[in-house]
C-alpha positions as CSV (number, residue, x, y, z in Angstrom):
1,M,-0.9,3.4,-1.5
2,T,2.7,2.8,-2.2
3,G,2.5,-0.9,-2.1
4,L,1.6,-0.5,-5.6
5,V,5.5,-0.6,-6.3
6,K,6.3,-3.0,-3.4
7,L,6.7,-0.2,-0.7
8,A,4.3,0.4,1.8
9,A,6.3,3.2,3.4
10,P,8.5,6.2,2.1
11,R,11.8,5.1,0.9
12,K,13.8,3.3,3.4
13,L,11.1,4.7,6.0
14,S,11.4,2.1,8.8
15,P,15.1,2.3,9.3
16,C,14.5,6.0,9.5
17,L,11.7,5.9,11.7
18,R,13.7,3.7,14.2
19,R,16.3,6.4,14.3
20,R,13.5,8.8,15.5
21,E,12.2,9.0,18.9
22,M,8.9,9.6,17.5
23,P,7.1,8.4,14.2
24,A,6.1,10.9,11.5
25,P,2.2,11.2,11.6
26,H,2.6,13.8,8.9
27,Y,2.8,11.0,6.3
28,A,-0.9,10.3,6.8
29,L,-1.7,13.9,5.4
30,S,-1.2,13.2,1.7
31,E,-3.0,9.9,2.1
32,A,-5.9,11.4,3.7
33,L,-5.8,13.8,0.6
34,I,-6.2,10.7,-1.4
35,V,-9.2,9.5,0.4
36,L,-11.0,12.7,0.2
37,V,-10.5,13.1,-3.5
38,A,-11.2,9.3,-4.1
39,I,-14.7,9.9,-2.2
40,W,-15.6,12.9,-4.2
41,V,-14.5,11.3,-7.5
42,A,-16.3,8.0,-6.9
43,L,-19.6,9.8,-5.8
44,R,-19.8,11.6,-9.1
45,M,-18.7,8.5,-11.4
46,T,-21.5,6.7,-9.6
47,R,-23.9,9.4,-10.9
48,R,-22.9,9.0,-14.1
49,R,-23.2,5.1,-13.9
50,A,-19.4,4.7,-14.4
51,W,-19.5,1.7,-12.3
52,F,-16.2,0.0,-13.0
53,G,-14.2,3.7,-12.7
54,A,-16.0,4.1,-9.5
55,L,-15.1,0.9,-7.9
56,G,-11.7,1.3,-9.0
57,V,-11.2,4.7,-7.3
58,T,-13.0,3.4,-4.2
59,I,-10.3,0.8,-3.9
60,F,-7.5,3.4,-4.3
61,G,-9.1,5.4,-1.5
62,I,-9.4,2.3,1.0
63,A,-5.7,1.7,0.4
64,A,-4.9,5.2,1.1
65,G,-7.2,5.1,4.0
66,I,-5.2,2.2,5.6
67,G,-2.2,4.2,5.3
68,V,-4.0,7.3,7.0
69,V,-4.8,4.8,10.1
70,R,-1.3,3.4,10.1
71,F,0.5,6.5,10.4
72,S,-1.9,8.8,12.4
73,L,-2.3,6.1,14.8
74,G,1.5,5.2,14.9
75,Q,0.9,1.8,13.9
76,I,4.1,2.0,11.5
77,E,5.5,-1.5,11.8
78,E,2.3,-3.3,13.0
79,L,0.6,-2.5,9.8
80,A,3.4,-2.3,7.5
81,T,2.8,-5.9,5.7
82,F,-0.9,-5.7,5.5
83,H,-0.5,-2.1,4.1
84,R,2.1,-3.4,1.5
85,D,0.2,-6.5,0.6
86,F,-3.3,-4.8,0.5
87,S,-1.9,-2.0,-1.8
88,Q,-0.1,-4.4,-4.3
89,V,-3.3,-6.7,-4.8
90,S,-6.0,-3.7,-4.6
91,G,-3.6,-1.3,-6.8
92,A,-3.5,-3.6,-9.8
93,T,-7.0,-4.6,-9.6
94,A,-8.3,-1.0,-9.3
95,M,-6.2,0.0,-12.1
96,A,-7.8,-2.8,-14.3
97,L,-11.1,-1.6,-13.3
98,V,-10.2,1.9,-14.4
99,A,-8.8,0.9,-17.7
100,I,-11.8,-1.3,-18.1
101,Q,-13.8,1.9,-17.8
102,C,-11.6,4.0,-20.1
103,L,-12.1,1.2,-22.8
104,K,-15.9,2.2,-23.3
105,V,-17.3,5.3,-21.4
106,P,-21.3,4.8,-22.1
107,P,-22.9,2.9,-19.2
108,R,-25.3,1.1,-21.8
109,F,-22.1,-0.6,-23.6
110,W,-21.2,-2.7,-20.3
111,V,-24.1,-5.2,-20.4
112,G,-24.6,-8.8,-21.3
113,W,-21.7,-10.7,-22.4
114,R,-19.5,-7.5,-22.2
115,L,-20.1,-7.2,-18.5
116,G,-19.1,-10.9,-18.2
117,V,-15.8,-10.2,-20.0
118,A,-15.3,-7.1,-18.0
119,I,-15.9,-9.0,-14.9
120,A,-13.6,-11.8,-16.0
121,L,-10.7,-9.7,-16.8
122,T,-10.8,-7.9,-13.3
123,A,-11.2,-11.3,-11.7
124,A,-8.1,-12.6,-13.6
125,T,-6.2,-9.5,-12.6
126,L,-6.9,-10.1,-8.8
127,G,-5.8,-13.9,-9.5
128,S,-2.8,-13.2,-11.2
129,V,-1.4,-10.8,-8.4
130,L,-2.4,-13.4,-5.7
131,V,-0.7,-16.1,-7.4
132,V,2.4,-14.3,-8.9
133,P,2.9,-11.1,-6.5
134,D,6.2,-10.4,-8.2
135,A,4.4,-9.6,-11.4
136,T,2.1,-7.1,-9.8
137,I,3.8,-3.9,-10.8
138,L,4.0,-5.0,-14.5
139,I,0.4,-5.9,-14.2
140,F,-0.3,-2.4,-12.8
141,L,1.7,-0.9,-15.6
142,A,0.1,-3.0,-18.4
143,W,-3.4,-1.8,-17.2
144,L,-2.4,1.9,-16.8
145,I,-1.0,1.7,-20.4
146,V,-4.3,0.3,-21.7
147,A,-5.9,3.2,-19.8
148,I,-3.9,5.9,-21.6
149,I,-4.1,4.3,-24.8
150,A,-8.0,4.0,-24.6
151,C,-8.4,7.7,-23.5
152,S,-6.4,8.7,-26.5
153,T,-8.8,7.0,-28.7
154,W,-11.9,8.8,-27.6
155,P,-13.5,11.0,-30.1
156,A,-12.4,14.5,-29.9
157,A,-12.7,17.7,-31.8
158,S,-8.9,17.7,-32.2
159,T,-5.6,16.0,-31.7
160,K,-4.7,18.2,-28.9
161,Q,-7.7,17.1,-26.8
162,R,-6.9,13.7,-27.4
163,L,-3.3,14.2,-26.4
164,L,-4.4,16.2,-23.1
165,R,-6.7,13.4,-22.2
166,A,-3.9,10.8,-22.6
167,G,-1.8,13.0,-20.6
168,V,-3.6,13.6,-17.8
169,V,-4.1,9.7,-17.4
170,A,-0.4,9.3,-17.8
171,I,0.2,11.4,-14.9
172,F,0.5,8.2,-12.6
173,L,3.1,6.8,-15.1
174,V,5.4,9.6,-14.5
175,N,4.6,9.7,-11.0
176,L,6.0,6.2,-10.7
177,L,8.9,6.7,-12.8
178,L,10.1,10.0,-11.9
179,V,8.7,10.9,-8.2
180,R,8.4,7.7,-6.2
181,Q,11.9,6.8,-6.6
182,S,13.5,10.2,-7.2
183,T,17.1,10.4,-5.9
184,L,16.7,14.3,-5.8
185,L,14.0,14.4,-3.3
186,G,14.0,13.6,0.4
187,I,12.0,10.9,1.9
188,D,9.3,13.4,3.1
189,A,9.2,15.3,-0.2
190,S,9.0,12.3,-2.5
191,W,6.2,10.8,-0.4
192,H,3.9,13.7,-0.2
193,L,4.3,14.6,-3.9
194,Y,4.0,11.0,-4.8
195,H,0.7,10.9,-3.1
196,V,-0.5,14.4,-4.1
197,L,-0.2,13.5,-7.5
198,I,-2.1,10.3,-7.1
199,A,-4.8,12.6,-5.7
200,L,-4.6,14.7,-8.8
201,W,-4.7,11.8,-11.0
202,L,-7.8,10.6,-9.6
203,F,-9.4,14.1,-10.0
204,G,-7.8,14.1,-13.7
205,L,-9.8,10.6,-14.2
206,W,-13.0,12.3,-13.5
207,W,-12.3,15.2,-15.6
208,V,-11.6,13.2,-18.6
209,L,-14.5,11.0,-18.1
210,A,-16.7,14.0,-17.5
211,K,-15.6,15.8,-20.5
212,V,-16.7,12.7,-22.4
213,S,-19.9,12.3,-20.7
214,D,-20.8,16.0,-21.1
215,R,-20.7,15.6,-25.2
216,P,-23.8,13.5,-26.0
217,Q,-22.3,13.3,-29.6
218,L,-19.2,11.9,-28.6
219,T,-20.6,9.6,-26.4
220,Q,-22.8,8.3,-29.0
221,N,-19.8,7.6,-31.0
222,N,-18.3,5.8,-28.5
223,Q,-20.7,3.1,-28.1
């Protein structure tokens, strides 16, 4: 999952592990948490026909699943490059899918030419990441910001509710900026906290989407 920020392991993990007699399989635990939450959230999004969101969450889960295999089986160095590259490409693409879902919640909106536009945007994101890998984090952040802004514009009973939704989606932004590369946390702590917050963010996505979907009058206004 950490390939999103051009890291497929904890901060300076590989040199650290070379100094250990045994690798650290506990790094797989928080990755596994993401996998479990992603499965739960994707299934529920599918039931609500939030297809873009479900696919994006599934991709996040797959990236974390590679991390589970990598660390639990001790394939630290062997899968490092694949884990990093897949996470970079899939992370930006998955965030694009999530942001597109956040732009319009009702499934009836994403039909016809609008569906074509959504697919084209996703394909453009994937192509951009493959052609210009150095732009991955910028593309990822751009789509994350789109998702945050989109959630803040959903119809709500109060400004407080709008800000709460935006704040939940912004968890990932705070996670990237303050947790992943924190000098105050050790390697192990930053790794696990970073992934736990991603799992929390995935659940938060479901929570904000469900809140809108459960209110017919808001859903109708959002079309």
